[in-house]
Structure formats: C-alpha cells, structure tokens
ZABA-140577 format. One line per field, with one value per residue (C-alpha): residue number from 1; x, y, z. Coordinates in pm, 1 decimal, always signed. Example, Ala and Ser with C-alpha at 12.3 -4.5 7.8 and 13.67 -1.06 7.14 Angstrom:
nr = c(1; 2) .
x = c(+1230.0; +1367.0) .
y = c(-450.0; -106.0) .
z = c(+780.0; +714.0) .
***
This chain:
nr = c(1; 2; 3; 4; 5; 6; 7; 8; 9; 10; 11; 12; 13; 14; 15; 16; 17; 18; 19; 20; 21; 22; 23; 24; 25; 26; 27; 28; 29; 30; 31; 32; 33; 34; 35; 36; 37; 38; 39; 40; 41; 42; 43; 44; 45; 46; 47; 48; 49; 50; 51; 52; 53; 54; 55; 56; 57; 58; 59; 60; 61; 62; 63; 64; 65; 66; 67; 68; 69; 70; 71; 72; 73; 74; 75; 76; 77; 78; 79; 80; 81; 82; 83; 84; 85; 86; 87; 88; 89; 90; 91; 92; 93; 94; 95; 96; 97; 98; 99; 100; 101; 102; 103; 104; 105; 106; 107; 108; 109; 110; 111; 112; 113; 114; 115; 116; 117; 118; 119; 120; 121; 122; 123; 124; 125; 126; 127; 128; 129; 130; 131; 132; 133; 134; 135; 136; 137; 138; 139; 140; 141; 142; 143; 144; 145; 146; 147; 148; 149; 150; 151; 152; 153; 154; 155; 156; 157; 158; 159; 160; 161; 162; 163; 164; 165; 166; 167; 168; 169; 170; 171; 172; 173; 174; 175; 176; 177; 178; 179; 180; 181; 182; 183; 184; 185; 186; 187; 188; 189; 190; 191; 192; 193; 194; 195; 196; 197; 198; 199; 200; 201; 202; 203; 204; 205; 206; 207; 208; 209; 210; 211; 212; 213; 214; 215; 216; 217; 218; 219) .
x = c(-451.5; -141.7; +138.5; +451.0; +794.7; +890.0; +1248.3; +1128.3; +921.0; +1256.8; +1473.5; +1263.7; +1226.0; +1571.5; +1663.6; +1432.1; +1265.8; +1557.7; +1718.9; +1441.1; +1208.1; +1065.9; +1331.8; +1611.2; +1459.5; +1702.5; +1798.9; +1622.2; +1343.1; +1128.4; +1297.3; +1479.6; +1733.3; +1762.3; +2087.5; +2005.2; +1872.4; +1621.2; +1626.4; +1478.6; +1264.7; +1498.4; +1368.8; +1679.2; +1732.1; +1393.5; +1385.0; +1175.5; +916.4; +703.5; +373.0; +247.1; -99.7; -420.8; -728.5; -940.4; -654.8; -816.2; -455.6; -422.9; -663.6; -662.4; -259.1; -384.3; -468.4; -142.1; +52.6; -100.2; -58.9; +316.2; +402.4; +204.9; +425.8; +751.3; +685.1; +993.4; +1254.7; +1063.8; +896.7; +584.5; +415.0; +127.7; +189.8; -124.7; +28.4; +2.3; -33.8; +18.8; -297.6; -565.2; -808.2; -645.9; -891.3; -845.3; -485.1; -635.6; -858.8; -532.7; -333.7; -605.2; -629.7; -279.9; -265.2; -535.1; -370.9; -606.4; -503.8; -356.0; -735.7; -922.3; -735.0; -963.5; -1276.2; -1189.8; -1080.2; -1443.2; -1589.1; -1496.2; -1475.8; -1755.4; -1975.4; -1889.4; -1842.9; -1720.4; -1446.1; -1374.5; -1489.5; -1480.0; -1839.4; -1807.1; -1502.9; -1694.3; -1967.7; -1728.6; -1553.2; -1928.2; -2014.6; -1705.1; -1742.1; -1513.2; -1578.7; -1681.2; -1515.9; -1150.0; -1182.5; -1271.3; -978.7; -685.9; -871.3; -787.1; -499.7; -216.0; -0.1; -210.0; -185.4; +218.5; +162.4; -12.8; +327.6; +576.8; +373.6; +462.0; +775.5; +847.9; +653.1; +869.8; +1262.1; +1146.4; +992.2; +682.5; +424.2; +163.9; +60.6; +75.2; +459.7; +660.2; +966.3; +1291.1; +1481.4; +1489.7; +1658.9; +1494.4; +1177.9; +902.5; +588.1; +333.4; +283.0; +707.5; +701.0; +404.9; +614.7; +893.5; +737.1; +508.2; +420.3; +326.0; -20.8; -204.1; -358.1; -29.0; +99.6; +90.9; +261.4; +550.3; +542.5; +607.2; +851.9; +1024.6; +1015.4; +1135.1; +1463.0; +1477.4; +1392.8; +1722.6; +1930.4; +1872.3; +1940.3; +2289.8; +2409.0) .
y = c(+178.4; +127.9; +338.3; +405.0; +528.6; +903.8; +745.4; +417.1; +688.8; +896.4; +622.7; +522.2; +809.3; +834.5; +493.9; +634.7; +459.8; +365.9; +120.9; +12.6; -280.6; -593.5; -796.7; -627.7; -463.2; -206.3; -201.0; +113.0; +46.4; -257.4; -357.7; -261.8; -467.1; -453.8; -285.8; -613.9; -914.9; -1141.1; -1495.1; -1710.5; -2029.3; -2329.2; -2580.2; -2733.6; -2629.2; -2347.7; -1960.4; -1821.7; -1611.9; -1414.8; -1225.5; -981.1; -938.3; -805.4; -998.0; -668.5; -542.0; -499.6; -529.7; -812.9; -984.9; -879.4; -1039.4; -1376.5; -1611.0; -1544.0; -1573.4; -1864.6; -2008.1; -1870.7; -2043.9; -2407.6; -2351.2; -2321.0; -2543.8; -2733.7; -2404.1; -2209.6; -2178.1; -1941.0; -1861.5; -1559.1; -1331.0; -1062.7; -752.6; -637.5; -373.3; -607.1; -491.3; -758.0; -544.3; -513.8; -795.8; -894.5; -1017.6; -1201.4; -1391.7; -1468.6; -1564.4; -1831.1; -1977.6; -2001.0; -2124.9; -2363.5; -2520.6; -2387.7; -2082.2; -2220.9; -2427.1; -2123.7; -1866.7; -1829.7; -1836.7; -1502.1; -1385.8; -1519.5; -1327.2; -958.8; -1013.0; -1168.6; -1210.4; -789.5; -932.5; -660.0; -906.4; -585.2; -727.1; -1004.5; -1093.1; -1119.2; -1327.2; -1569.3; -1563.4; -1638.2; -1902.0; -2108.5; -2068.4; -2213.1; -2499.1; -2422.8; -2577.0; -2256.8; -2379.3; -2426.7; -2067.3; -1890.3; -2103.9; -2002.6; -1632.4; -1529.5; -1761.7; -1592.2; -1745.3; -1543.7; -1216.2; -1258.2; -1382.2; -1008.3; -889.2; -1093.8; -1015.6; -675.1; -669.7; -911.2; -654.7; -370.9; -550.6; -580.6; -166.6; -283.8; -53.8; -163.6; -458.2; -589.5; -656.3; -958.8; -1066.0; -1310.7; -1505.8; -1241.0; -999.3; -833.7; -628.1; -564.3; -457.0; -441.7; -48.3; +39.5; -203.7; +77.4; +335.6; +253.5; +156.1; +391.7; +361.6; -49.6; -54.7; -111.0; -448.8; -586.5; -452.0; -787.4; -1018.8; -722.2; -817.8; -1166.4; -1132.6; -945.0; -1190.1; -1481.9; -1223.0; -1209.6; -1583.5; -1671.4; -1458.9; -1565.1; -1952.9; -1820.6; -1701.9) .
z = c(+933.5; +789.7; +861.1; +664.9; +862.7; +741.2; +698.0; +423.4; +210.0; +229.8; +101.8; -129.9; -286.0; -287.6; -461.3; -755.1; -985.8; -1196.9; -933.4; -808.6; -906.8; -815.7; -1020.1; -874.2; -439.0; -337.1; +53.4; +184.6; -114.6; -170.4; +210.5; +469.1; +678.8; +1023.3; +1206.1; +1507.8; +1313.6; +1531.6; +1665.5; +1449.1; +1470.1; +1354.1; +1103.8; +943.4; +588.2; +555.7; +613.8; +866.7; +700.2; +921.6; +838.0; +1064.9; +1026.7; +1218.5; +1130.3; +1059.3; +817.7; +469.0; +274.0; +473.0; +360.5; -4.9; +13.7; +217.7; -32.5; -318.1; +38.0; +129.2; -218.7; -195.1; +165.8; +35.8; -289.2; -133.5; +188.5; +124.3; +247.8; +428.6; +758.3; +700.3; +1075.3; +1139.7; +1385.3; +1473.6; +1579.9; +1930.8; +2198.9; +2428.4; +2614.1; +2685.2; +2573.6; +2186.9; +2124.9; +1825.7; +1916.0; +2242.0; +2022.9; +1835.6; +2154.8; +2312.4; +1935.9; +1943.0; +2289.0; +2162.3; +1884.0; +1664.5; +1498.3; +1256.7; +1183.6; +1240.6; +1126.0; +727.6; +989.1; +1175.5; +825.0; +711.5; +1010.8; +959.3; +608.9; +480.1; +758.1; +839.8; +1169.9; +1414.0; +1725.1; +1904.4; +2280.2; +2475.3; +2419.2; +2075.3; +2087.2; +2298.1; +2041.1; +1783.0; +1950.0; +2020.8; +1714.7; +1606.9; +1813.7; +2020.5; +2395.4; +2664.7; +2965.9; +2748.9; +2564.3; +2896.9; +3069.9; +2797.5; +2721.8; +3101.9; +3137.2; +3257.4; +2992.7; +2717.8; +2932.5; +2847.5; +2552.4; +2413.4; +2621.2; +2405.7; +2069.2; +2166.6; +2234.7; +1931.9; +1666.6; +1842.4; +1753.0; +1415.1; +1394.1; +1284.4; +1325.4; +1056.8; +859.7; +634.7; +727.1; +655.0; +779.8; +591.0; +812.4; +1139.4; +895.7; +574.2; +621.8; +323.9; +339.7; -20.7; +61.8; +49.7; -313.4; -384.7; -274.0; -411.7; -790.6; -821.4; -1173.4; -1070.9; -1114.3; -800.1; -907.5; -937.1; -586.1; -437.9; -709.4; -668.4; -357.9; -359.5; -616.1; -365.0; -107.8; -372.1; -399.5; +26.6; +61.7; -179.9; -40.7; +244.6; +178.2; -60.6; +290.6) .
***
C-alpha cells in the first residue's frame, strides 16, 4: 500500500544512523526537499502543512489521532490541510467521495465518519452505490449528494488532486508536506532510524514535523 521510492531508501542508508535522527533530521534521510517548491495556501502568520492520505490506509488511520492533536495544538502557527491521494479518475471511489464532501463543505465535519466506516465498521466504500449508501446513512440529502458527485466540478477536482500529488512527488500515504517544500513520511523516518521501536515511529515523525515547521518559520 505504501511505497517508498528507491532513491529515498538509498539516501537514508547513505546518511546512516550516526547522523540521522528525529531530533536532527537530515535532508535525504528523514525528509526530502522539493527541487521546485509548490505554491501554498497563504494564511497570515501560519505555515501550511498538508497530509496526503487515503481513507482506507491503515497507516493514515494510525497517525490520525496524534496528527489531529498536533494540528490543534499548533493551530496558531500552522494551516493544516488533508488532501486525498487521487488517480484523477471518477472511478477512484475514495477520492471521489472526498472531492464530493469537499464540494458540499462537509469534508472536515465528516472525515472521521469515513474513517470509522473503513476501520471500525469494516465497510468497503469501493463503488458509487456504497458511497451513496454511506452518505444517506450519515444524513446527507440524496439529491444534493448525487448532484455534487456527478458534477463537472468534482470531476475536475479529481484531476487537480492527481496533478497536485504528482507535483509533490507523492506516491503513497501518509505523506506530509511542510510549506510547499519539505516532504516527510513516517515510513521514511523509520527507514532512516532502523533502531527506532515501531511504537515510537509516529511520535518520531511528528518530532521531525515540528522541526520542519520551525525551520519554515525561521526562513
């Protein structure tokens, strides 16, 4: 499910455990810097942080609670956004649901409900029918949902999400982008620190995130 580019693995191994650590993250090990920084959503006094995720992704579910708590703790200096990784196709049913909820201005309010369906209720939202049934169970008007779901705007949004992921070089989830420039992932942090206990990987990834945010503020 989560793929790590070979170049990242090689860079992490080259950095070596002697210099790589979550408290002193190394470019090419715990994170990478985009050669072409991407435009950010400007909010005065705040650093943009994007989590690329997929609803079905177990690693995204595992990181959700601590990352949500982190974002709330730092809301004074961080503009935190979640973007669903998309293939750009209307038959990418997870991203299609995300873009529809976004169009209805319900994504933030119902994000947890979609995760609950996948990871607690074990519902597989992998068809138009399943997405509609989920929407009806969660009180969304059928006509409004279908109007957005089948709209040209949502179709274009799916394509723009795919282009965004390509521009950031995102191929797996969860991937976190800081200030349109720094890209990190829990799996990359773990790869760079092989001695790190598995149950400490998320905390270590958030430590790296803290440092990347601070570096962005200082610049």
